All heavy atoms as TSV, in Angstrom:
chain	resi	resn	atom	element	x	y	z
A	1	MET	N	N	8.862	0.978	-15.244
A	1	MET	CA	C	7.468	0.786	-14.865
A	1	MET	C	C	7.321	-0.586	-14.200
A	1	MET	O	O	7.750	-1.588	-14.753
A	1	MET	CB	C	6.597	0.883	-16.115
A	1	MET	CG	C	5.136	0.648	-15.872
A	1	MET	SD	S	4.337	2.066	-15.199
A	1	MET	CE	C	3.249	2.655	-16.385
A	2	PRO	N	N	6.723	-0.623	-13.003
A	2	PRO	CA	C	6.569	-1.900	-12.310
A	2	PRO	C	C	5.595	-2.820	-13.044
A	2	PRO	O	O	4.711	-2.363	-13.764
A	2	PRO	CB	C	6.017	-1.489	-10.941
A	2	PRO	CG	C	5.417	-0.150	-11.141
A	2	PRO	CD	C	6.175	0.495	-12.262
A	3	ASP	N	N	5.757	-4.118	-12.864
A	3	ASP	CA	C	4.851	-5.104	-13.445
A	3	ASP	C	C	3.620	-5.189	-12.542
A	3	ASP	O	O	3.649	-5.827	-11.492
A	3	ASP	CB	C	5.555	-6.454	-13.558
A	3	ASP	CG	C	4.657	-7.528	-14.108
A	3	ASP	OD1	O	3.597	-7.195	-14.681
A	3	ASP	OD2	O	5.004	-8.710	-13.969
A	4	ILE	N	N	2.548	-4.523	-12.958
A	4	ILE	CA	C	1.349	-4.380	-12.135
A	4	ILE	C	C	0.743	-5.737	-11.783
A	4	ILE	O	O	0.337	-5.967	-10.647
A	4	ILE	CB	C	0.300	-3.498	-12.856
A	4	ILE	CG1	C	0.887	-2.121	-13.182
A	4	ILE	CG2	C	-0.966	-3.364	-12.035
A	4	ILE	CD1	C	1.406	-1.375	-11.997
A	5	LYS	N	N	0.686	-6.652	-12.728
A	5	LYS	CA	C	0.083	-7.963	-12.462
A	5	LYS	C	C	0.844	-8.715	-11.378
A	5	LYS	O	O	0.225	-9.272	-10.464
A	5	LYS	CB	C	-0.002	-8.799	-13.728
A	5	LYS	CG	C	-0.658	-10.151	-13.473
A	5	LYS	CD	C	-0.848	-10.950	-14.713
A	5	LYS	CE	C	-1.436	-12.321	-14.518
A	5	LYS	NZ	N	-1.682	-12.834	-13.219
A	6	SER	N	N	2.165	-8.713	-11.437
A	6	SER	CA	C	2.929	-9.448	-10.421
A	6	SER	C	C	2.810	-8.777	-9.054
A	6	SER	O	O	2.781	-9.461	-8.033
A	6	SER	CB	C	4.389	-9.607	-10.834
A	6	SER	OG	O	5.044	-8.374	-10.863
A	7	ILE	N	N	2.725	-7.464	-9.040
A	7	ILE	CA	C	2.528	-6.754	-7.764
A	7	ILE	C	C	1.162	-7.102	-7.181
A	7	ILE	O	O	1.032	-7.399	-5.997
A	7	ILE	CB	C	2.692	-5.232	-7.953
A	7	ILE	CG1	C	4.149	-4.907	-8.266
A	7	ILE	CG2	C	2.211	-4.476	-6.718
A	7	ILE	CD1	C	4.399	-3.485	-8.687
A	8	ALA	N	N	0.137	-7.087	-8.020
A	8	ALA	CA	C	-1.213	-7.416	-7.555
A	8	ALA	C	C	-1.284	-8.869	-7.079
A	8	ALA	O	O	-1.914	-9.162	-6.057
A	8	ALA	CB	C	-2.222	-7.160	-8.669
A	9	ASP	N	N	-0.636	-9.773	-7.791
A	9	ASP	CA	C	-0.639	-11.188	-7.397
A	9	ASP	C	C	0.048	-11.411	-6.059
A	9	ASP	O	O	-0.349	-12.285	-5.285
A	9	ASP	CB	C	0.047	-12.045	-8.463
A	9	ASP	CG	C	-0.775	-12.219	-9.730
A	9	ASP	OD1	O	-1.991	-11.915	-9.711
A	9	ASP	OD2	O	-0.192	-12.632	-10.747
A	10	LYS	N	N	1.067	-10.626	-5.765
A	10	LYS	CA	C	1.843	-10.766	-4.534
A	10	LYS	C	C	1.175	-10.080	-3.330
A	10	LYS	O	O	1.497	-10.384	-2.183
A	10	LYS	CB	C	3.238	-10.172	-4.768
A	10	LYS	CG	C	4.193	-10.346	-3.621
A	10	LYS	CD	C	5.537	-9.731	-3.946
A	10	LYS	CE	C	6.460	-9.796	-2.748
A	10	LYS	NZ	N	7.715	-9.097	-2.964
A	11	ALA	N	N	0.240	-9.177	-3.603
A	11	ALA	CA	C	-0.370	-8.360	-2.546
A	11	ALA	C	C	-1.095	-9.217	-1.512
A	11	ALA	O	O	-1.710	-10.228	-1.843
A	11	ALA	CB	C	-1.340	-7.361	-3.157
A	12	ASN	N	N	-1.015	-8.788	-0.250
A	12	ASN	CA	C	-1.789	-9.434	0.810
A	12	ASN	C	C	-3.268	-9.119	0.642
A	12	ASN	O	O	-4.119	-9.979	0.807
A	12	ASN	CB	C	-1.315	-8.970	2.188
A	12	ASN	CG	C	0.094	-9.405	2.494
A	12	ASN	OD1	O	1.041	-8.704	2.151
A	12	ASN	ND2	N	0.253	-10.569	3.094
A	13	ILE	N	N	-3.560	-7.845	0.338
A	13	ILE	CA	C	-4.935	-7.415	0.070
A	13	ILE	C	C	-4.915	-6.325	-0.996
A	13	ILE	O	O	-3.905	-5.640	-1.180
A	13	ILE	CB	C	-5.658	-6.891	1.344
A	13	ILE	CG1	C	-4.879	-5.736	1.995
A	13	ILE	CG2	C	-5.932	-8.002	2.330
A	13	ILE	CD1	C	-5.599	-5.087	3.174
A	14	ILE	N	N	-6.041	-6.177	-1.687
A	14	ILE	CA	C	-6.238	-5.085	-2.629
A	14	ILE	C	C	-7.563	-4.426	-2.265
A	14	ILE	O	O	-8.582	-5.109	-2.118
A	14	ILE	CB	C	-6.269	-5.577	-4.091
A	14	ILE	CG1	C	-4.916	-6.183	-4.463
A	14	ILE	CG2	C	-6.640	-4.432	-5.038
A	14	ILE	CD1	C	-4.856	-6.785	-5.841
A	15	ILE	N	N	-7.524	-3.104	-2.093
A	15	ILE	CA	C	-8.714	-2.345	-1.721
A	15	ILE	C	C	-8.852	-1.162	-2.663
A	15	ILE	O	O	-7.957	-0.306	-2.734
A	15	ILE	CB	C	-8.623	-1.826	-0.266
A	15	ILE	CG1	C	-8.390	-2.983	0.695
A	15	ILE	CG2	C	-9.878	-1.039	0.105
A	15	ILE	CD1	C	-7.937	-2.553	2.060
A	16	ASN	N	N	-9.953	-1.119	-3.383
A	16	ASN	CA	C	-10.258	0.009	-4.282
A	16	ASN	C	C	-9.075	0.419	-5.151
A	16	ASN	O	O	-8.790	1.605	-5.309
A	16	ASN	CB	C	-10.768	1.213	-3.485
A	16	ASN	CG	C	-12.153	0.982	-2.931
A	16	ASN	OD1	O	-12.917	0.179	-3.461
A	16	ASN	ND2	N	-12.485	1.662	-1.860
A	17	GLY	N	N	-8.383	-0.545	-5.696
A	17	GLY	CA	C	-7.284	-0.253	-6.613
A	17	GLY	C	C	-5.938	-0.019	-5.952
A	17	GLY	O	O	-4.972	0.292	-6.630
A	18	TYR	N	N	-5.856	-0.183	-4.645
A	18	TYR	CA	C	-4.592	-0.053	-3.924
A	18	TYR	C	C	-4.151	-1.438	-3.464
A	18	TYR	O	O	-4.908	-2.155	-2.810
A	18	TYR	CB	C	-4.728	0.846	-2.689
A	18	TYR	CG	C	-4.973	2.287	-3.014
A	18	TYR	CD1	C	-6.266	2.783	-3.188
A	18	TYR	CD2	C	-3.910	3.181	-3.146
A	18	TYR	CE1	C	-6.495	4.112	-3.489
A	18	TYR	CE2	C	-4.132	4.522	-3.449
A	18	TYR	CZ	C	-5.422	4.973	-3.616
A	18	TYR	OH	O	-5.650	6.296	-3.925
A	19	SER	N	N	-2.921	-1.820	-3.813
A	19	SER	CA	C	-2.395	-3.100	-3.333
A	19	SER	C	C	-1.591	-2.853	-2.060
A	19	SER	O	O	-0.852	-1.882	-1.959
A	19	SER	CB	C	-1.514	-3.757	-4.395
A	19	SER	OG	O	-0.328	-3.029	-4.583
A	20	PHE	N	N	-1.766	-3.738	-1.096
A	20	PHE	CA	C	-1.075	-3.662	0.195
A	20	PHE	C	C	-0.271	-4.942	0.352
A	20	PHE	O	O	-0.843	-6.036	0.373
A	20	PHE	CB	C	-2.083	-3.540	1.342
A	20	PHE	CG	C	-2.845	-2.243	1.339
A	20	PHE	CD1	C	-3.906	-2.047	0.476
A	20	PHE	CD2	C	-2.484	-1.225	2.193
A	20	PHE	CE1	C	-4.612	-0.854	0.468
A	20	PHE	CE2	C	-3.179	-0.024	2.201
A	20	PHE	CZ	C	-4.246	0.166	1.338
A	21	THR	N	N	1.058	-4.790	0.446
A	21	THR	CA	C	1.940	-5.945	0.523
A	21	THR	C	C	2.893	-5.783	1.697
A	21	THR	O	O	3.602	-4.783	1.803
A	21	THR	CB	C	2.761	-6.079	-0.781
A	21	THR	OG1	O	1.880	-6.063	-1.895
A	21	THR	CG2	C	3.580	-7.356	-0.788
A	22	ARG	N	N	2.890	-6.771	2.579
A	22	ARG	CA	C	3.815	-6.744	3.718
A	22	ARG	C	C	5.190	-7.205	3.245
A	22	ARG	O	O	5.329	-8.269	2.650
A	22	ARG	CB	C	3.321	-7.643	4.840
A	22	ARG	CG	C	4.115	-7.503	6.119
A	22	ARG	CD	C	3.590	-8.401	7.219
A	22	ARG	NE	N	2.235	-8.100	7.611
A	22	ARG	CZ	C	1.900	-7.177	8.536
A	22	ARG	NH1	N	2.824	-6.481	9.125
A	22	ARG	NH2	N	0.634	-6.976	8.841
A	23	GLU	N	N	6.193	-6.380	3.495
A	23	GLU	CA	C	7.586	-6.687	3.156
A	23	GLU	C	C	8.406	-6.580	4.443
A	23	GLU	O	O	7.886	-6.157	5.475
A	23	GLU	CB	C	8.127	-5.683	2.125
A	23	GLU	CG	C	7.389	-5.669	0.802
A	23	GLU	CD	C	7.758	-6.819	-0.111
A	23	GLU	OE1	O	8.751	-7.514	0.181
A	23	GLU	OE2	O	7.061	-7.025	-1.098
A	24	ASN	N	N	9.681	-6.912	4.373
A	24	ASN	CA	C	10.552	-6.839	5.559
A	24	ASN	C	C	10.680	-5.423	6.100
A	24	ASN	O	O	10.810	-5.227	7.306
A	24	ASN	CB	C	11.945	-7.388	5.237
A	24	ASN	CG	C	11.924	-8.881	5.003
A	24	ASN	OD1	O	11.047	-9.579	5.503
A	24	ASN	ND2	N	12.872	-9.367	4.239
A	25	ASP	N	N	10.680	-4.428	5.217
A	25	ASP	CA	C	10.893	-3.048	5.648
A	25	ASP	C	C	9.603	-2.290	5.914
A	25	ASP	O	O	9.622	-1.101	6.191
A	25	ASP	CB	C	11.746	-2.293	4.624
A	25	ASP	CG	C	11.087	-2.221	3.252
A	25	ASP	OD1	O	10.177	-3.021	2.976
A	25	ASP	OD2	O	11.495	-1.358	2.454
A	26	GLY	N	N	8.444	-2.945	5.825
A	26	GLY	CA	C	7.179	-2.277	6.097
A	26	GLY	C	C	6.084	-2.749	5.160
A	26	GLY	O	O	6.200	-3.784	4.502
A	27	ILE	N	N	5.018	-1.977	5.098
A	27	ILE	CA	C	3.877	-2.308	4.253
A	27	ILE	C	C	3.911	-1.398	3.029
A	27	ILE	O	O	3.843	-0.172	3.152
A	27	ILE	CB	C	2.567	-2.149	5.034
A	27	ILE	CG1	C	2.565	-3.125	6.217
A	27	ILE	CG2	C	1.367	-2.390	4.117
A	27	ILE	CD1	C	1.474	-2.908	7.216
A	28	HIS	N	N	4.031	-2.006	1.864
A	28	HIS	CA	C	4.122	-1.275	0.609
A	28	HIS	C	C	2.728	-1.146	0.012
A	28	HIS	O	O	2.011	-2.139	-0.123
A	28	HIS	CB	C	5.028	-2.007	-0.382
A	28	HIS	CG	C	6.456	-2.029	0.044
A	28	HIS	ND1	N	7.456	-1.548	-0.757
A	28	HIS	CD2	C	7.060	-2.452	1.183
A	28	HIS	CE1	C	8.614	-1.681	-0.133
A	28	HIS	NE2	N	8.387	-2.237	1.054
A	29	VAL	N	N	2.367	0.080	-0.343
A	29	VAL	CA	C	1.063	0.341	-0.941
A	29	VAL	C	C	1.298	0.962	-2.308
A	29	VAL	O	O	2.080	1.907	-2.440
A	29	VAL	CB	C	0.231	1.309	-0.065
A	29	VAL	CG1	C	-1.138	1.547	-0.682
A	29	VAL	CG2	C	0.101	0.780	1.355
A	30	LEU	N	N	0.617	0.431	-3.317
A	30	LEU	CA	C	0.738	0.946	-4.672
A	30	LEU	C	C	-0.645	1.199	-5.232
A	30	LEU	O	O	-1.534	0.342	-5.120
A	30	LEU	CB	C	1.476	-0.061	-5.565
A	30	LEU	CG	C	1.644	0.360	-7.023
A	30	LEU	CD1	C	2.624	1.522	-7.137
A	30	LEU	CD2	C	2.094	-0.805	-7.879
A	31	ASN	N	N	-0.835	2.369	-5.836
A	31	ASN	CA	C	-2.063	2.656	-6.563
A	31	ASN	C	C	-1.938	1.941	-7.903
A	31	ASN	O	O	-1.162	2.349	-8.760
A	31	ASN	CB	C	-2.230	4.160	-6.743
A	31	ASN	CG	C	-3.498	4.530	-7.466
A	31	ASN	OD1	O	-4.067	3.730	-8.205
A	31	ASN	ND2	N	-3.942	5.754	-7.261
A	32	LEU	N	N	-2.687	0.866	-8.091
A	32	LEU	CA	C	-2.575	0.059	-9.305
A	32	LEU	C	C	-3.047	0.810	-10.549
A	32	LEU	O	O	-2.656	0.472	-11.651
A	32	LEU	CB	C	-3.357	-1.248	-9.143
A	32	LEU	CG	C	-2.858	-2.171	-8.026
A	32	LEU	CD1	C	-3.832	-3.320	-7.804
A	32	LEU	CD2	C	-1.457	-2.678	-8.330
A	33	ASN	N	N	-3.877	1.824	-10.354
A	33	ASN	CA	C	-4.373	2.620	-11.474
A	33	ASN	C	C	-3.432	3.760	-11.835
A	33	ASN	O	O	-3.551	4.351	-12.903
A	33	ASN	CB	C	-5.766	3.173	-11.163
A	33	ASN	CG	C	-6.772	2.066	-10.945
A	33	ASN	OD1	O	-6.888	1.159	-11.758
A	33	ASN	ND2	N	-7.463	2.112	-9.834
A	34	SER	N	N	-2.522	4.070	-10.955
A	34	SER	CA	C	-1.537	5.130	-11.164
A	34	SER	C	C	-0.244	4.691	-10.481
A	34	SER	O	O	0.070	5.137	-9.372
A	34	SER	CB	C	-2.059	6.445	-10.575
A	34	SER	OG	O	-1.192	7.507	-10.853
A	35	PRO	N	N	0.523	3.783	-11.118
A	35	PRO	CA	C	1.651	3.127	-10.451
A	35	PRO	C	C	2.798	4.045	-10.025
A	35	PRO	O	O	3.707	3.593	-9.337
A	35	PRO	CB	C	2.146	2.106	-11.471
A	35	PRO	CG	C	1.215	2.132	-12.602
A	35	PRO	CD	C	0.279	3.266	-12.438
A	36	ASP	N	N	2.742	5.313	-10.389
A	36	ASP	CA	C	3.763	6.240	-9.905
A	36	ASP	C	C	3.417	6.759	-8.507
A	36	ASP	O	O	4.196	7.484	-7.896
A	36	ASP	CB	C	3.951	7.408	-10.880
A	36	ASP	CG	C	2.684	8.213	-11.081
A	36	ASP	OD1	O	1.583	7.623	-11.103
A	36	ASP	OD2	O	2.788	9.448	-11.240
A	37	LYS	N	N	2.264	6.351	-7.975
A	37	LYS	CA	C	1.834	6.760	-6.633
A	37	LYS	C	C	1.970	5.582	-5.679
A	37	LYS	O	O	1.301	4.562	-5.831
A	37	LYS	CB	C	0.374	7.240	-6.646
A	37	LYS	CG	C	0.109	8.359	-7.622
A	37	LYS	CD	C	0.872	9.592	-7.247
A	37	LYS	CE	C	0.508	10.732	-8.198
A	37	LYS	NZ	N	1.383	11.850	-8.055
A	38	ALA	N	N	2.876	5.719	-4.721
A	38	ALA	CA	C	3.145	4.631	-3.785
A	38	ALA	C	C	3.521	5.193	-2.420
A	38	ALA	O	O	3.871	6.373	-2.297
A	38	ALA	CB	C	4.281	3.759	-4.318
A	39	VAL	N	N	3.440	4.330	-1.417
A	39	VAL	CA	C	3.845	4.706	-0.070
A	39	VAL	C	C	4.343	3.449	0.639
A	39	VAL	O	O	3.891	2.345	0.349
A	39	VAL	CB	C	2.688	5.366	0.731
A	39	VAL	CG1	C	1.517	4.431	0.901
A	39	VAL	CG2	C	3.155	5.889	2.079
A	40	VAL	N	N	5.291	3.629	1.543
A	40	VAL	CA	C	5.739	2.559	2.429
A	40	VAL	C	C	5.424	3.005	3.853
A	40	VAL	O	O	5.870	4.072	4.281
A	40	VAL	CB	C	7.252	2.275	2.280
A	40	VAL	CG1	C	7.677	1.189	3.271
A	40	VAL	CG2	C	7.598	1.890	0.858
A	41	PHE	N	N	4.617	2.188	4.540
A	41	PHE	CA	C	4.281	2.441	5.934
A	41	PHE	C	C	5.110	1.526	6.813
A	41	PHE	O	O	5.326	0.358	6.472
A	41	PHE	CB	C	2.802	2.127	6.214
A	41	PHE	CG	C	1.819	3.072	5.597
A	41	PHE	CD1	C	1.079	2.697	4.490
A	41	PHE	CD2	C	1.617	4.328	6.123
A	41	PHE	CE1	C	0.156	3.553	3.917
A	41	PHE	CE2	C	0.699	5.203	5.569
A	41	PHE	CZ	C	-0.030	4.812	4.463
A	42	GLY	N	N	5.540	2.039	7.965
A	42	GLY	CA	C	6.146	1.189	8.979
A	42	GLY	C	C	5.061	0.361	9.635
A	42	GLY	O	O	3.865	0.604	9.428
A	43	GLU	N	N	5.442	-0.613	10.431
A	43	GLU	CA	C	4.468	-1.481	11.104
A	43	GLU	C	C	3.526	-0.688	12.020
A	43	GLU	O	O	2.410	-1.121	12.294
A	43	GLU	CB	C	5.176	-2.572	11.893
A	43	GLU	CG	C	5.822	-3.628	11.021
A	43	GLU	CD	C	4.824	-4.444	10.209
A	43	GLU	OE1	O	3.710	-4.712	10.686
A	43	GLU	OE2	O	5.177	-4.812	9.070
A	44	ASP	N	N	3.980	0.477	12.487
A	44	ASP	CA	C	3.162	1.309	13.355
A	44	ASP	C	C	2.302	2.312	12.578
A	44	ASP	O	O	1.607	3.132	13.163
A	44	ASP	CB	C	4.041	2.062	14.349
A	44	ASP	CG	C	5.054	2.972	13.667
A	44	ASP	OD1	O	5.141	2.957	12.413
A	44	ASP	OD2	O	5.769	3.688	14.385
A	45	GLY	N	N	2.332	2.253	11.236
A	45	GLY	CA	C	1.539	3.160	10.409
A	45	GLY	C	C	2.260	4.433	10.023
A	45	GLY	O	O	1.703	5.263	9.303
A	46	GLU	N	N	3.494	4.594	10.481
A	46	GLU	CA	C	4.276	5.779	10.151
A	46	GLU	C	C	4.682	5.738	8.674
A	46	GLU	O	O	5.045	4.696	8.143
A	46	GLU	CB	C	5.535	5.829	11.012
A	46	GLU	CG	C	6.453	6.986	10.693
A	46	GLU	CD	C	7.763	6.917	11.445
A	46	GLU	OE1	O	7.969	5.976	12.238
A	46	GLU	OE2	O	8.604	7.806	11.216
A	47	VAL	N	N	4.606	6.896	8.002
A	47	VAL	CA	C	5.012	6.984	6.600
A	47	VAL	C	C	6.538	7.009	6.535
A	47	VAL	O	O	7.181	7.874	7.108
A	47	VAL	CB	C	4.435	8.247	5.934
A	47	VAL	CG1	C	4.966	8.390	4.518
A	47	VAL	CG2	C	2.918	8.216	5.932
A	48	LEU	N	N	7.110	6.028	5.817
A	48	LEU	CA	C	8.558	5.958	5.665
A	48	LEU	C	C	9.006	6.592	4.349
A	48	LEU	O	O	10.050	7.235	4.304
A	48	LEU	CB	C	9.031	4.502	5.737
A	48	LEU	CG	C	8.646	3.739	7.002
A	48	LEU	CD1	C	9.125	2.291	6.920
A	48	LEU	CD2	C	9.212	4.427	8.232
A	49	GLU	N	N	8.230	6.377	3.292
A	49	GLU	CA	C	8.511	6.941	1.968
A	49	GLU	C	C	7.195	7.118	1.247
A	49	GLU	O	O	6.282	6.314	1.444
A	49	GLU	CB	C	9.323	5.966	1.117
A	49	GLU	CG	C	10.778	5.865	1.376
A	49	GLU	CD	C	11.413	4.912	0.366
A	49	GLU	OE1	O	11.526	5.285	-0.808
A	49	GLU	OE2	O	11.771	3.808	0.787
A	50	THR	N	N	7.091	8.137	0.379
A	50	THR	CA	C	5.866	8.283	-0.402
A	50	THR	C	C	6.082	9.125	-1.650
A	50	THR	O	O	6.967	9.981	-1.684
A	50	THR	CB	C	4.720	8.878	0.438
A	50	THR	OG1	O	3.514	8.794	-0.317
A	50	THR	CG2	C	4.992	10.319	0.824
A	51	THR	N	N	5.265	8.847	-2.644
A	51	THR	CA	C	5.160	9.707	-3.823
A	51	THR	C	C	3.711	10.161	-3.979
A	51	THR	O	O	3.337	10.711	-5.002
A	51	THR	CB	C	5.597	8.962	-5.100
A	51	THR	OG1	O	4.799	7.798	-5.267
A	51	THR	CG2	C	7.071	8.590	-5.052
A	52	MET	N	N	2.898	9.924	-2.951
A	52	MET	CA	C	1.491	10.316	-2.965
A	52	MET	C	C	1.327	11.720	-2.420
A	52	MET	O	O	2.107	12.158	-1.571
A	52	MET	CB	C	0.653	9.364	-2.106
A	52	MET	CG	C	0.554	7.960	-2.623
A	52	MET	SD	S	-0.461	6.947	-1.518
A	52	MET	CE	C	-0.491	5.418	-2.415
A	53	ASP	N	N	0.267	12.409	-2.885
A	53	ASP	CA	C	-0.058	13.703	-2.289
A	53	ASP	C	C	-0.791	13.452	-0.965
A	53	ASP	O	O	-1.125	12.312	-0.630
A	53	ASP	CB	C	-0.879	14.567	-3.250
A	53	ASP	CG	C	-2.231	13.962	-3.613
A	53	ASP	OD1	O	-2.865	13.304	-2.760
A	53	ASP	OD2	O	-2.670	14.159	-4.762
A	54	ASP	N	N	-1.028	14.504	-0.211
A	54	ASP	CA	C	-1.589	14.357	1.137
A	54	ASP	C	C	-2.972	13.702	1.142
A	54	ASP	O	O	-3.277	12.912	2.037
A	54	ASP	CB	C	-1.678	15.721	1.833
A	54	ASP	CG	C	-0.316	16.274	2.205
A	54	ASP	OD1	O	0.656	15.492	2.218
A	54	ASP	OD2	O	-0.215	17.483	2.487
A	55	ILE	N	N	-3.796	14.011	0.158
A	55	ILE	CA	C	-5.146	13.442	0.117
A	55	ILE	C	C	-5.084	11.937	-0.134
A	55	ILE	O	O	-5.711	11.149	0.574
A	55	ILE	CB	C	-6.000	14.146	-0.955
A	55	ILE	CG1	C	-6.241	15.598	-0.543
A	55	ILE	CG2	C	-7.327	13.421	-1.166
A	55	ILE	CD1	C	-6.856	16.465	-1.614
A	56	GLU	N	N	-4.312	11.531	-1.136
A	56	GLU	CA	C	-4.201	10.116	-1.446
A	56	GLU	C	C	-3.531	9.362	-0.298
A	56	GLU	O	O	-3.914	8.232	0.023
A	56	GLU	CB	C	-3.431	9.925	-2.748
A	56	GLU	CG	C	-3.468	8.513	-3.252
A	56	GLU	CD	C	-2.900	8.352	-4.650
A	56	GLU	OE1	O	-2.098	9.198	-5.093
A	56	GLU	OE2	O	-3.264	7.358	-5.289
A	57	LEU	N	N	-2.571	9.981	0.333
A	57	LEU	CA	C	-1.892	9.379	1.480
A	57	LEU	C	C	-2.881	9.135	2.619
A	57	LEU	O	O	-2.868	8.079	3.254
A	57	LEU	CB	C	-0.755	10.289	1.932
A	57	LEU	CG	C	0.196	9.742	2.961
A	57	LEU	CD1	C	0.858	8.463	2.487
A	57	LEU	CD2	C	1.255	10.781	3.286
A	58	SER	N	N	-3.760	10.076	2.836
A	58	SER	CA	C	-4.785	9.940	3.865
A	58	SER	C	C	-5.732	8.778	3.540
A	58	SER	O	O	-6.111	8.003	4.423
A	58	SER	CB	C	-5.574	11.243	3.986
A	58	SER	OG	O	-6.634	11.097	4.885
A	59	ILE	N	N	-6.098	8.637	2.274
A	59	ILE	CA	C	-6.972	7.541	1.842
A	59	ILE	C	C	-6.292	6.201	2.062
A	59	ILE	O	O	-6.876	5.276	2.646
A	59	ILE	CB	C	-7.368	7.726	0.360
A	59	ILE	CG1	C	-8.271	8.956	0.213
A	59	ILE	CG2	C	-8.037	6.479	-0.197
A	59	ILE	CD1	C	-8.461	9.423	-1.221
A	60	ALA	N	N	-5.042	6.069	1.609
A	60	ALA	CA	C	-4.305	4.810	1.761
A	60	ALA	C	C	-4.112	4.458	3.235
A	60	ALA	O	O	-4.253	3.297	3.632
A	60	ALA	CB	C	-2.950	4.900	1.058
A	61	SER	N	N	-3.807	5.449	4.045
A	61	SER	CA	C	-3.618	5.229	5.481
A	61	SER	C	C	-4.916	4.744	6.125
A	61	SER	O	O	-4.907	3.823	6.949
A	61	SER	CB	C	-3.140	6.523	6.137
A	61	SER	OG	O	-3.012	6.360	7.521
A	62	SER	N	N	-6.025	5.342	5.741
A	62	SER	CA	C	-7.323	4.939	6.277
A	62	SER	C	C	-7.656	3.503	5.888
A	62	SER	O	O	-8.112	2.712	6.720
A	62	SER	CB	C	-8.406	5.894	5.767
A	62	SER	OG	O	-9.680	5.471	6.174
A	63	TYR	N	N	-7.425	3.140	4.625
A	63	TYR	CA	C	-7.655	1.764	4.179
A	63	TYR	C	C	-6.802	0.796	4.995
A	63	TYR	O	O	-7.283	-0.261	5.398
A	63	TYR	CB	C	-7.318	1.604	2.700
A	63	TYR	CG	C	-8.297	2.220	1.732
A	63	TYR	CD1	C	-7.881	2.583	0.461
A	63	TYR	CD2	C	-9.626	2.443	2.056
A	63	TYR	CE1	C	-8.759	3.148	-0.456
A	63	TYR	CE2	C	-10.503	3.006	1.155
A	63	TYR	CZ	C	-10.075	3.355	-0.102
A	63	TYR	OH	O	-10.943	3.907	-1.001
A	64	LEU	N	N	-5.547	1.159	5.227
A	64	LEU	CA	C	-4.653	0.281	5.977
A	64	LEU	C	C	-5.144	0.097	7.405
A	64	LEU	O	O	-5.221	-1.030	7.904
A	64	LEU	CB	C	-3.223	0.832	5.976
A	64	LEU	CG	C	-2.200	0.022	6.756
A	64	LEU	CD1	C	-2.066	-1.389	6.183
A	64	LEU	CD2	C	-0.859	0.714	6.785
A	65	GLN	N	N	-5.496	1.186	8.073
A	65	GLN	CA	C	-5.953	1.104	9.461
A	65	GLN	C	C	-7.197	0.245	9.589
A	65	GLN	O	O	-7.320	-0.563	10.514
A	65	GLN	CB	C	-6.226	2.499	10.015
A	65	GLN	CG	C	-4.980	3.323	10.221
A	65	GLN	CD	C	-5.288	4.764	10.583
A	65	GLN	OE1	O	-6.439	5.134	10.801
A	65	GLN	NE2	N	-4.261	5.600	10.629
A	66	LYS	N	N	-8.126	0.401	8.640
A	66	LYS	CA	C	-9.395	-0.332	8.709
A	66	LYS	C	C	-9.243	-1.804	8.338
A	66	LYS	O	O	-10.115	-2.605	8.666
A	66	LYS	CB	C	-10.426	0.320	7.787
A	66	LYS	CG	C	-10.870	1.675	8.275
A	66	LYS	CD	C	-11.814	2.323	7.287
A	66	LYS	CE	C	-12.181	3.722	7.758
A	66	LYS	NZ	N	-12.939	4.460	6.743
A	67	ASN	N	N	-8.175	-2.161	7.639
A	67	ASN	CA	C	-8.035	-3.521	7.121
A	67	ASN	C	C	-6.759	-4.226	7.574
A	67	ASN	O	O	-6.416	-5.264	7.025
A	67	ASN	CB	C	-8.105	-3.484	5.596
A	67	ASN	CG	C	-9.460	-3.031	5.121
A	67	ASN	OD1	O	-10.410	-3.794	5.133
A	67	ASN	ND2	N	-9.562	-1.767	4.718
A	68	MET	N	N	-6.067	-3.682	8.562
A	68	MET	CA	C	-4.804	-4.256	9.030
A	68	MET	C	C	-4.973	-5.708	9.460
A	68	MET	O	O	-4.081	-6.528	9.243
A	68	MET	CB	C	-4.246	-3.421	10.184
A	68	MET	CG	C	-2.894	-3.891	10.633
A	68	MET	SD	S	-1.661	-3.674	9.363
A	68	MET	CE	C	-0.682	-2.412	10.112
A	69	LYS	N	N	-6.124	-6.056	10.009
A	69	LYS	CA	C	-6.345	-7.436	10.473
A	69	LYS	C	C	-6.252	-8.448	9.331
A	69	LYS	O	O	-5.950	-9.599	9.542
A	69	LYS	CB	C	-7.699	-7.551	11.177
A	69	LYS	CG	C	-8.873	-7.229	10.301
A	69	LYS	CD	C	-10.165	-7.197	11.083
A	69	LYS	CE	C	-11.268	-6.611	10.215
A	69	LYS	NZ	N	-12.338	-6.063	10.993
A	70	TYR	N	N	-6.503	-8.006	8.098
A	70	TYR	CA	C	-6.421	-8.901	6.951
A	70	TYR	C	C	-5.008	-9.032	6.408
A	70	TYR	O	O	-4.756	-9.831	5.521
A	70	TYR	CB	C	-7.356	-8.425	5.830
A	70	TYR	CG	C	-8.789	-8.307	6.285
A	70	TYR	CD1	C	-9.411	-7.072	6.341
A	70	TYR	CD2	C	-9.509	-9.434	6.676
A	70	TYR	CE1	C	-10.725	-6.962	6.778
A	70	TYR	CE2	C	-10.809	-9.336	7.111
A	70	TYR	CZ	C	-11.427	-8.093	7.156
A	70	TYR	OH	O	-12.707	-7.985	7.592
A	71	MET	N	N	-4.083	-8.264	6.959
A	71	MET	CA	C	-2.676	-8.295	6.517
A	71	MET	C	C	-1.897	-9.401	7.204
A	71	MET	O	O	-0.759	-9.652	6.862
A	71	MET	CB	C	-1.997	-6.954	6.793
A	71	MET	CG	C	-2.524	-5.794	6.002
A	71	MET	SD	S	-2.127	-5.894	4.259
A	71	MET	CE	C	-0.362	-5.807	4.293
A	72	GLU	N	N	-2.509	-10.059	8.169
A	72	GLU	CA	C	-1.796	-11.122	8.893
A	72	GLU	C	C	-1.589	-12.308	7.971
A	72	GLU	O	O	-2.422	-12.625	7.138
A	72	GLU	CB	C	-2.612	-11.555	10.115
A	72	GLU	CG	C	-2.930	-10.420	11.075
A	72	GLU	CD	C	-1.709	-9.682	11.580
A	72	GLU	OE1	O	-0.697	-10.345	11.876
A	72	GLU	OE2	O	-1.751	-8.460	11.679
A	73	ASP	N	N	-0.469	-12.979	8.146
A	73	ASP	CA	C	-0.158	-14.150	7.319
A	73	ASP	C	C	-0.907	-15.377	7.789
A	73	ASP	O	O	-1.269	-15.566	8.863
A	73	ASP	CB	C	1.352	-14.439	7.344
A	73	ASP	CG	C	2.120	-13.367	6.580
A	73	ASP	OD1	O	1.541	-12.760	5.671
A	73	ASP	OD2	O	3.301	-13.169	6.907
């Protein structure tokens, strides 16, 4: 089980319980309320890996698209 507090502390942004963290291999998104649900997006928004269902994936993708400007360092 991931350490939720350290993941949240490291996140670039948190939106409605989803942490968004920029890493070398893409943008990692974790549902902090259900840590078994995660996705890795490429820089272009392409899904590289996921354990989310299609609905949750759509929600996370929408949050990312609307808030990408806040992901800048």
